[in-house]
C-alpha positions in Angstrom: -0.5 0.0 0.2 1.2 3.2 -1.1 0.6 6.1 1.3 0.5 9.7 0.3 1.5 12.7 2.0 0.8 16.2 0.3 3.0 17.8 2.6 1.3 20.4 4.1 4.0 22.8 6.1 3.9 26.0 6.1 7.6 26.3 7.8 9.8 23.7 9.3 8.2 23.9 12.5 3.7 25.0 12.2 2.4 22.5 10.0 -1.1 23.1 9.0 -3.7 21.0 11.0 -7.2 21.2 9.8 -9.9 21.7 12.3 -11.2 18.0 13.0 -7.0 17.4 13.2 -7.2 20.6 16.1 -9.7 18.4 17.9 -7.9 16.1 17.9 -4.4 17.3 19.2 -6.7 19.0 21.7 -7.8 15.7 23.6 -3.9 14.7 22.8 -2.4 18.1 24.5 -5.0 17.8 27.3 -4.1 13.7 28.0 -0.4 14.3 27.0 -0.3 10.8 25.9 -3.2 8.2 25.0 -4.3 5.8 22.8 -6.4 6.0 19.8 -9.7 4.8 22.1 -8.8 7.0 24.6 -8.5 10.3 22.6 -12.0 8.7 21.0 -13.7 9.2 24.0 -12.1 12.0 24.7 -13.9 14.2 22.0 -17.1 15.4 21.7 -20.5 12.9 22.1 -22.7 14.8 19.8 -20.1 14.6 17.0 -17.8 11.7 18.2 -17.0 9.7 15.0 -15.9 6.2 14.2 -12.6 4.6 16.2 -11.3 4.0 12.6 -12.1 7.5 12.0 -10.0 8.4 14.2 -7.2 6.1 14.4 -6.5 7.2 10.8 -6.7 11.3 11.4 -3.7 9.7 14.0 -2.1 8.2 11.7 -2.3 11.1 9.3 -1.2 13.8 12.3 1.6 10.6 12.8 3.1 11.1 9.2 3.0 15.2 9.3 4.8 15.3 12.4 2.5 16.6 14.7 2.4 13.5 17.4 4.5 10.4 18.3 3.8 6.8 19.7 4.9 6.1 22.3 4.8 3.2 23.6 2.3 -0.2 22.9 -0.1 -1.4 26.0 -1.5 -5.0 25.3 -2.6 -3.9 21.5 -3.2 -0.1 21.4 -0.6 2.7 20.4 0.2 5.3 23.1 0.9 8.9 20.9 2.1 12.2 22.5 1.3 15.4 20.8 5.1 16.4 19.5 3.8 20.6 18.4 2.4 22.8 20.9 -1.2 24.4 21.2 0.7 27.6 21.1 2.8 27.2 18.1 -0.6 25.9 16.8 -2.8 28.9 18.1 -0.2 30.5 16.4 -0.9 29.9 13.0 -4.3 30.1 13.0 -4.7 33.8 14.5 -1.5 34.3 11.6 -3.7 32.8 8.9 -7.0 34.8 10.5 -4.5 37.9 10.0 -3.5 37.3 7.1 -6.8 37.7 5.8 -7.0 40.9 6.7 -4.0 42.5 5.0 -2.1 41.5 8.5 -3.9 44.6 10.5 -5.2 42.9 13.8 -7.6 45.8 14.4 -11.0 44.7 11.8 -10.2 41.5 14.0 -10.5 43.0 17.3 -13.1 45.2 16.7 -15.5 42.5 15.8 -14.9 40.3 18.3 -15.7 44.1 20.8 -18.4 44.8 18.7 -20.2 40.8 19.5 -18.6 41.0 23.1 -16.1 38.2 22.7 -14.0 40.2 24.5 -14.6 42.4 27.4 -13.3 45.6 28.6 -11.2 42.6 31.0 -9.9 41.0 28.4 -8.3 44.7 26.4 -7.4 45.9 29.9 -5.5 42.8 30.1 -4.0 43.1 26.3 -3.3 46.4 27.4 -0.7 45.0 30.0 0.8 42.9 27.0 1.1 45.3 25.0 3.7 47.1 27.6 5.4 44.4 28.5 6.2 43.3 24.5 7.2 47.9 24.3 9.5 47.1 27.3 11.1 44.3 26.3 11.8 46.0 23.0 13.5 49.2 23.2 
């Protein structure tokens, strides 16, 4: 059987993961190490896919270098994340900002208008920006 892999990497350190792959990664980030069955059980019951579907996605994540096999317990292979949640969330946010020409202003304005970004959030962001400015003088 030949495996075809399109190599969905943006650069050497950050790969593109689909929404479903990110859902599976979320379970692995939370559990740190898990079998396919444990990943299945960690997904939302409402939209839980078949075991074989999760197994296929984990195999794809392994090919992409996002997860690795750690050991075998009985017949179950155990997997752990190789990439961090932070690196993947940064990639998603960077891609979103690219859609707006690199400007965060339209995104932030939308979040404020819809109530998804609160005054407390904005204050925390201001503090983060002040700290960042202080380190880049």
